C-alpha positions in Angstrom: 9.8 -36.1 20.3 7.9 -33.1 19.0 9.1 -29.9 19.6 7.4 -26.5 19.1 9.3 -23.2 18.7 7.3 -19.9 20.1 7.5 -16.7 19.5 5.4 -13.5 20.9 6.0 -10.2 19.9 4.0 -6.6 19.0 3.4 -5.1 15.8 4.4 -1.2 15.8 1.6 1.3 16.0 -0.1 1.7 13.1 0.9 -1.9 11.0 -1.3 -3.9 10.5 -0.8 -7.6 10.4 -0.9 -8.3 6.4 1.8 -5.9 6.3 3.9 -7.5 8.7 3.4 -10.8 7.2 4.3 -10.0 3.3 7.8 -9.3 4.9 7.3 -12.1 7.2 6.8 -15.0 4.7 10.5 -16.3 3.5 11.7 -15.7 0.3 13.2 -19.1 -0.1 12.7 -22.9 1.6 14.9 -24.8 2.4 14.1 -28.6 1.2 13.2 -30.9 4.4 12.7 -27.7 6.8 11.1 -29.3 10.0 8.9 -26.3 11.0 5.4 -28.0 8.5 3.4 -26.2 9.9 3.3 -22.4 11.7 0.2 -20.4 13.0 0.2 -17.0 13.9 -2.6 -15.4 15.6 -3.7 -11.8 17.1 -4.6 -11.3 20.8 -8.2 -10.4 21.2 -7.6 -7.5 24.0 -4.7 -6.3 21.7 -4.6 -7.5 18.3 -1.5 -5.4 18.0 0.3 -8.2 20.0 0.8 -11.8 17.8 1.9 -15.0 18.8 3.9 -17.2 16.3 3.5 -21.0 16.4 5.9 -23.3 14.3 5.2 -27.0 14.8 8.4 -29.1 14.3 7.7 -32.6 13.6 9.5 -35.4 12.2 12.9 -36.9 13.8 14.2 -33.4 15.3 15.4 -33.5 18.8 17.4 -30.2 20.8 20.4 -32.1 19.4 19.1 -30.9 15.6 18.6 -27.4 16.6 21.6 -25.8 16.0 22.1 -27.7 12.6 18.8 -26.7 11.5 19.4 -23.1 12.7 22.7 -23.2 10.5 20.8 -23.7 7.5 17.9 -21.2 8.4 20.2 -18.5 9.6 20.7 -16.6 6.4 16.6 -16.7 5.4 15.5 -15.6 8.9 18.2 -12.6 8.7 16.7 -11.7 5.3 13.3 -11.8 6.9 14.4 -9.9 9.8 15.5 -7.1 7.7 12.0 -7.0 6.2 10.2 -6.9 9.2 12.5 -4.7 11.7 10.8 -1.9 11.8 7.6 -3.3 11.4 7.4 -5.4 14.5 9.1 -4.7 18.9 11.5 -7.2 19.7 10.1 -10.8 20.8 8.9 -10.9 24.4 8.8 -14.7 24.4 11.1 -17.0 22.0 11.9 -20.5 23.0 11.4 -23.8 21.8 9.6 -26.1 23.8 9.2 -29.9 24.0 5.5 -30.8 23.8 4.6 -33.5 26.6 0.9 -34.5 25.5 -1.8 -33.3 22.9 -5.2 -33.1 24.3 -8.9 -32.9 22.5 -11.1 -31.1 25.1 -13.7 -32.3 23.6 -13.5 -35.9 24.7 -13.0 -37.3 27.6 -9.3 -36.8 28.2 -7.2 -40.3 29.3 -5.0 -40.0 32.2 
């Protein structure tokens, strides 16, 4: 099972992404963190709107979320303190189960 974490938020007026990223980068790495790839993108119509997608790989199902959050909470709390004045509250903050992954540059099998 593959999961993704998705968060959408808006940079505060006058805040540039580089400033946000500096505070966002974790100050500690937890061995085995299932968030193996994290993609951050800015809106084309509103570059202050950013979406972060964490790809959660490995053998991590919904039942393991609580365990990981417990391990990551101190790090995430420190990150939040560093960025809290740079962004507004998330308009979306959820974890989803991946149902399919397709390459639309080639025919897609049913």
